[in-house]
Each structure stands twice: as C-alpha cells, then as structure tokens.
C-alpha positions in Angstrom: -26.5 -25.2 -13.6 -23.1 -23.8 -13.4 -20.8 -26.1 -11.6 -17.3 -24.7 -11.1 -14.6 -27.0 -9.8 -11.8 -25.4 -8.0 -9.9 -27.7 -5.8 -6.9 -26.6 -3.5 -5.1 -29.7 -2.3 -2.8 -29.0 0.5 0.7 -30.5 0.7 1.0 -33.7 2.7 2.8 -33.5 6.2 6.5 -33.6 5.8 9.4 -34.0 8.2 12.5 -31.9 7.8 14.6 -34.3 9.8 13.7 -37.9 9.5 11.6 -38.7 12.6 12.6 -35.8 14.8 9.9 -33.3 13.9 6.5 -34.9 14.5 4.0 -32.2 13.9 3.5 -28.7 12.5 0.9 -25.9 12.2 0.9 -23.7 9.1 -0.8 -20.7 7.6 -0.6 -19.1 4.2 -2.4 -17.7 1.2 -3.1 -18.5 -2.5 -4.3 -16.7 -5.6 -6.6 -18.9 -7.8 -7.8 -18.3 -11.3 -8.9 -20.4 -14.3 -11.8 -21.4 -16.4 -15.0 -23.2 -15.7 -17.8 -24.4 -17.9 -21.2 -26.0 -17.9 -22.8 -27.8 -21.0 -26.2 -28.9 -21.7 -26.4 -31.7 -24.4 -29.2 -32.2 -26.9 -29.7 -35.7 -25.7 -28.4 -38.4 -23.3 -26.4 -40.1 -26.1 -25.0 -37.2 -28.1 -22.3 -34.6 -27.6 -24.2 -31.9 -29.6 -24.9 -28.9 -27.4 -28.0 -26.7 -26.8 -26.3 -24.5 -24.2 -22.9 -23.6 -22.9 -21.8 -21.4 -20.0 -18.2 -20.4 -19.8 -16.5 -18.5 -16.9 -13.1 -16.9 -16.7 -12.7 -17.4 -13.1 -11.7 -14.3 -11.4 -8.5 -14.1 -9.3 -9.6 -15.2 -5.8 -7.4 -14.7 -2.7 -7.6 -17.6 -0.2 -6.2 -17.8 3.3 -5.2 -21.3 4.5 -4.7 -22.9 7.9 -3.3 -26.5 8.4 -2.2 -28.8 11.3 -0.5 -32.1 11.0 1.1 -34.7 13.2 2.8 -38.1 13.1 0.6 -41.1 13.6 3.4 -43.5 13.5 6.9 -44.1 12.1 5.8 -43.7 8.5 2.2 -42.2 8.6 1.1 -38.6 9.2 -2.3 -37.0 9.2 -3.3 -33.5 8.4 -6.4 -31.2 8.4 -6.5 -28.0 6.4 -9.0 -25.3 6.2 -9.3 -22.5 3.6 -11.6 -19.5 3.0 -11.8 -16.8 0.3 -11.0 -13.3 1.4 -11.2 -11.2 -1.8 -12.5 -11.8 -5.2 -11.8 -9.8 -8.3 -14.4 -9.4 -11.1 -14.5 -12.2 -13.8 -16.5 -12.8 -16.8 -19.2 -15.3 -17.9 -20.6 -15.9 -21.4 -24.0 -17.8 -21.9 -24.5 -19.2 -25.3 -27.6 -21.1 -26.6 -27.3 -23.0 -29.8 -29.8 -23.7 -32.6 -31.5 -27.3 -32.4 -29.5 -30.0 -34.1 -30.1 -30.0 -37.9 -30.7 -26.3 -38.2 -29.5 -24.7 -41.5 -27.0 -22.2 -40.2 -26.3 -20.7 -43.7 -28.9 -17.9 -43.1 -27.4 -16.8 -39.7 -24.5 -14.6 -38.9 -23.5 -16.6 -35.9 -23.5 -20.5 -35.1 -25.6 -19.8 -32.1 -29.1 -18.4 -31.3 -28.4 -16.3 -28.1 -25.3 -15.0 -26.5 -24.8 -12.8 -23.4 -21.9 -11.5 -21.3 -21.9 -10.9 -17.5 -19.5 -9.9 -14.9 -19.1 -12.4 -11.9 -17.8 -12.2 -8.4 -17.3 -14.8 -5.6 -18.8 -13.5 -2.4 -18.1 -16.8 -0.4 -15.9 -19.9 -0.7 -14.4 -22.2 1.8 -13.0 -25.8 2.1 -11.8 -28.5 4.5 -9.4 -31.3 3.7 -8.5 -34.4 5.8 -5.5 -36.4 4.6 -3.4 -39.4 5.5 0.2 -39.7 4.1 2.4 -42.7 4.2 6.1 -42.6 3.6 7.3 -45.3 1.2 11.0 -45.9 0.5 12.5 -42.4 0.3 11.8 -40.1 -1.6 8.2 -41.2 -2.2 5.0 -40.8 -0.3 1.5 -41.8 -1.0 -1.6 -39.9 0.0 -5.3 -40.5 0.5 -8.0 -38.1 1.8 -11.4 -36.5 1.5 -12.2 -32.9 0.8 -15.3 -30.8 1.1 -15.6 -27.5 -0.8 -18.3 -24.8 -1.1 -18.4 -22.1 -3.7 -21.0 -19.2 -4.2 -21.0 -16.5 -6.8 -23.3 -13.8 -8.3 -23.3 -12.1 -11.7 -24.4 -8.9 -13.3 -25.4 -9.1 -17.0 -23.8 -6.6 -19.3 -24.8 -7.2 -23.0 -26.5 -9.7 -25.2 -27.1 -10.7 -28.8 -30.3 -12.5 -29.4 -31.7 -14.2 -32.6 -35.1 -12.9 -33.8 -35.9 -16.2 -35.4 -35.8 -14.9 -38.9 -32.1 -14.8 -39.5 -31.5 -11.4 -37.8 -30.1 -10.5 -34.5 -31.1 -8.1 -31.6 -28.2 -6.3 -29.9 -28.8 -4.8 -26.4 -27.6 -4.2 -22.9 -28.7 -5.4 -19.4 -26.9 -2.5 -17.6 -25.5 -4.6 -14.8 -28.8 -6.4 -13.9 -28.5 -9.3 -11.5 -29.4 -12.4 -13.4 -27.9 -15.5 -11.6 -27.1 -16.6 -8.1 -25.2 -19.9 -7.6 -24.1 -22.2 -4.8 -22.0 -25.4 -5.2 -21.0 -28.3 -2.9 -18.3 -30.7 -3.7 -17.1 -33.9 -2.0 -13.8 -35.4 -3.3 -12.3 -38.6 -2.2 -8.7 -38.6 -3.6 -5.4 -40.3 -3.8 -1.9 -39.4 -5.0 1.9 -39.8 -4.8 4.6 -37.3 -4.3 8.3 -37.1 -4.8 10.7 -35.1 -2.6 14.3 -34.0 -3.2 16.7 -31.8 -1.4 17.9 -31.3 2.2 16.3 -30.3 5.5 17.2 -26.7 4.7 16.0 -26.5 1.1 13.4 -29.0 -0.3 11.6 -29.5 -3.6 8.4 -31.6 -3.8 6.3 -32.7 -6.8 2.9 -34.4 -6.4 0.2 -35.9 -8.6 -3.4 -36.4 -7.3 -6.5 -38.0 -8.9 -10.0 -38.7 -8.0 -12.5 -40.8 -10.1 -15.5 -40.2 -7.9 -16.2 -36.5 -7.4 -19.6 -35.8 -6.0 -21.0 -32.3 -7.1 -24.3 -30.7 -6.2 -25.1 -27.2 -7.3 -28.1 -24.9 -7.0 -28.4 -22.2 -9.8 -31.1 -19.5 -9.5 -31.9 -17.6 -12.7 -33.6 -14.5 -11.3 -35.2 -13.0 -14.4 -37.1 -16.2 -15.4 -37.6 -17.4 -11.8 -36.1 -20.7 -12.7 -34.1 -23.0 -10.4 -31.5 -25.5 -11.8 -30.2 -28.3 -9.4 -27.3 -30.3 -10.7 -26.0 -33.6 -9.4 -23.0 -35.4 -10.8 -21.6 -38.5 -8.9 -18.6 -39.8 -10.8 -16.5 -36.8 -11.8 -12.8 -37.0 -12.4 -10.2 -34.7 -11.0 -6.5 -34.6 -11.9 -4.0 -32.3 -10.0 -0.4 -31.5 -10.2 1.4 -29.7 -7.4 4.9 -28.5 -6.9 6.6 -26.5 -4.0 9.9 -25.2 -2.9 10.4 -25.1 0.8 13.3 -23.3 2.7 14.2 -23.4 6.4 13.9 -19.8 7.7 14.5 -20.3 11.4 14.8 -23.2 13.8 11.8 -25.5 13.2 10.3 -22.8 10.8 10.1 -23.0 7.0 8.4 -21.1 4.3 7.3 -22.6 1.0 6.2 -21.3 -2.4 3.8 -23.5 -4.3 2.0 -23.9 -7.6 -1.0 -26.0 -8.3 -2.6 -27.0 -11.7 -5.8 -28.8 -11.8 -8.3 -30.1 -14.3 -11.7 -31.6 -14.2 -12.7 -33.1 -17.6 -16.4 -33.1 -18.7 -18.5 -35.0 -16.3 -22.1 -35.7 -17.1 -24.9 -35.5 -14.6 -28.6 -34.9 -14.1 -30.4 -31.6 -13.9 -33.7 -30.8 -12.1 -35.5 -27.7 -13.5 -38.1 -25.9 -11.4 -40.0 -23.0 -12.9 -42.6 -20.9 -11.1 -46.0 -22.4 -11.2 -44.7 -25.4 -13.1 -44.0 -29.1 -12.3 -40.3 -29.9 -12.0 -38.6 -31.6 -14.9 -35.5 -33.8 -14.8 -32.9 -34.1 -17.7 -31.0 -37.3 -17.3 -27.3 -37.2 -18.2 -27.8 -34.0 -20.0 -25.5 -31.6 -18.0 -21.7 -31.5 -18.5 -19.5 -30.1 -15.8 -15.7 -29.2 -16.0 -13.0 -26.8 -15.1 -9.3 -26.0 -15.1 -7.4 -23.8 -12.6 -4.0 -22.7 -11.6 -2.9 -21.3 -8.2 0.2 -19.7 -6.7 0.8 -19.3 -3.0 2.9 -19.1 0.1 2.7 -21.0 3.3 4.7 -20.7 6.6 5.1 -23.8 8.7 6.1 -24.1 12.4 7.4 -27.7 13.4 7.6 -29.0 16.9 9.1 -32.2 18.5 
C-alpha cells in the first residue's frame, strides 16, 4: 500500500543561439531524497486515520540520458531516460491507530502499534516524452507524459505494540524482511518556464503541474502473506525546477539544477488479498503523497 511519488522532470529543449542549434544529446546525474507517505482512512468520508506509513526517502543516485531536436521554428521535442544506480538506506515507520472514539487517556501513546524499518531502492527507472513551444521570449510552455517505476524492500528493526489493556510490548525484528513493493506511475503534465541570460550563461525557472496522475502499486507483506494493490487515478503533482547553464566548449554546455516536487494527498482504492481468503476492496480509503528535492548536473552537446 505504499505509494511513493518521485518525479524527475527533465528540462525542455533549449537553443543557445536563436534558431541556429537545432538538436542536442545530454547525459547527467542527480541525487534525490525526500519523504513519502501512505494513509489508510477510517472511512470514505472521514480524514480520521487507522494506519500511516511514512518514509524518509534514502538518497538515490540517478543517471540520465536525453535527446532533443527542433520540430519547427518554435517547437522542440525531447525524450529522456533515467535509472537508479545507487541507493542509500532510508527509514520507514509503520503506525496503526486506535479505532475512532477510543478513550486514549489510559494509553501512553496515541497509537496502538508502531514499528521502524530500514528501506533500500533496488530498482527505479523512468521515461519522459515532452513537447516545448517557445512563446514570446523569454517564455516557453511544455506538455508531456512520463512513466516511472519504483521498487524497494525493507528490513524491520524494532516495534512497540499495544497489548490491548493499556500496556505496550517492546521488541526487535532483528532486520527481518517484511515488505516488498513495486510502483508504476503515469503522469500527463504541463508547465511554463522562464529563461534569462545569454548564450554563454543562462538561468531557467520552470513550474510544472499535473491534475491526473495515475498510480498503481503492489505491496507484499511477507510476514502476514498479505498483498495490497493500490489504484489512484486523479492524483495531483506540482513541481518547481531551476537550473544554471554555462557554455563550456563550442556547442557544449554544463548545467547545475535543483528540483522540488510535491504530491498532496490523493485518495484511491485498495484491494487486499490474504492467503486462503477472498479479496476485499476498500473504496477511497487509501491516501497517497510525497515531497522530494533533487540536485544534479547535466552535460549537453548541441549540433546544427
């Protein structure tokens, strides 16, 4: 049930000398980290929670490749690919809350169960197809679609569980594998960017949004042999991107960039399958969201 939304929007194709350079290829890297969460609500029409999973997303090193070319006097198209190379260890907390209306005065914590795990990202990759149109300088508008895949695994460390009588049990899982997770995202998006500077030194700022993020995740809880399948169709994404590009050689430039992105809570359905039991579907009970920040460098080679 854990849907993590990490979106790495590539910069739109740019021309360093109006109309002269019509295409480029690029390669680079970025380091991404942030926070993701998954909520389970007590009902379809309430914001009271029965479960919360919160991830401190580990720093993940991505390698990027991109190609772009002019499709007309004002229009460019680009295709970018990215894949995770190295993932550091992050943390995940899993919190279950008492049912709504429970008298919490006799409990030490406002929740019934809590656990802490280490997480790592063994696989992640993405593809992004974009069209950019130059308005009156210095503005461009962008539209595109992106597919992204994420996978991670955890190892549980410690827990605090309620005994049902007001007391709590404290214990350790000793790094036992508990959860495997796979996520697919499809994001149609639009945006606008502003560029200032000269062909030799250029600053760009862009804003991107999507009101229709499609997310599908499969979450396997190994200890309980339970499978959670989440589907959200109308998630929202907001992204801010800034970059500083400098000409290094003839037709070659390097760029430093920063991207901040947020996905507010998006509600969706969850299908729960337990061993030797009929599947159950919870309508509009799952909440999905995340926020990330990334820093990176890319090297572009232009051609006529």
